[in-house]
Phi, psi and omega in degrees: 000140181290149180292125183245157174238130181244148171240137186236134181280188189297133184264312177053054173073012182268072180305317182297329180285319175303311183299322180296314182293320178301318183288315183290332172278354185051047178295138179239174183288354179274352187265150171266135180242125179241118181255134189271003180099178190054074181271341187241172165082112175135284182266169193281354188249039177301320176297320178298321178298315182292320174306315183293316179297323174296318176301310183297328181293344179269346184244335188233156166284118185231149172237129182241114177271150177273130175256165178297325179289326176296320182291320177294319177300314179301322177299325176287319181294322186261332180241355186054032183279113174274118176252114187305322177297320182292322178302317182292323183266040175112341185297327184294325177295327177290316178297321178301319183289332185267353187296328188258009183276154183280167183293325178295317176301313178300320179297319178299312184297318179300311179302322180294319182296323182291336181277353184295150179263150178279335173196171177218134178238113183271177193279005172253014179074025179258128189260141176234123188202149185295303194240296187174200181199159187247335185287128184293346180267356177108179191295331180293344183249008182298126179275339184236094188298334178302336177297335177302331178238005173242338188297138174240356181298328180301317177288318180293327174293321179297318178300330183265357186285147166273106186289356174281344178285132181269166182299328181289345182284135179305333180280351184290134182299122177304324182301337184271348190288341190273346189230145180288316179217152174231119186251126186229166173227228175076306179254110186297135177299345176298339182295339177245021173078020179241143173242026172230163180305139180246128178246124179229118185048242183255016176255134178251117174260119186258359178277101181260020170086034176295343174288343185246221179263047185222177186267162167274146184228138173240140176222139172287115189287348182265314182267344181073004174292140183226159180231149179229154175279177168298158168310126196295330178291343173286331180279342178232068188293343181259015184236159178266338187058224182252023183281000000 
């Protein structure tokens, strides 16, 4: 089988959904997996998600991007810093799930979170990032690294774009000129009534709302064929997720 590269959207503690999409896409150890961040917060299996990602890193070529929820989780893990907004938006489910874990497991998960990348740029000029960036010259020039996992202006710009404008036009957004494609998560496509990956110009939004009542998505970045889990609330019927 040819080597494939897959991108996976925001998981938010939904281990069952992650296992479903890996199975449905028939992922093998020959495949590369690029995860866009937000592995925790929402559903009850955040520790299991991180264990699974660590397991996959031993069998596959993997890229793990840092999400804003992963950054907030790291603050709690290392500083026991309670952020009220984080607790409300899924953090409490993560804290509950981590209460019974051993010290050794906690240390392993801390090392994993510390190893996450702010972004990944492949040899074909495709950028993978959790949220976005603000510098018109590209990610390498970003003055505020937190924007990599907090920015929404990149996606908001895409939504407001006149897609008929060509790159040669002065009105074409300079931020987009540097990359062949840009894969993001962070802002669920359900906000615009979609539960599938959304492509605008060269931006692909892969967060299809797995934290809520929608599926997790994995996509082959070359063919653009994608597979989805069941709606995640169906996999965790006794939980609220971030709903």
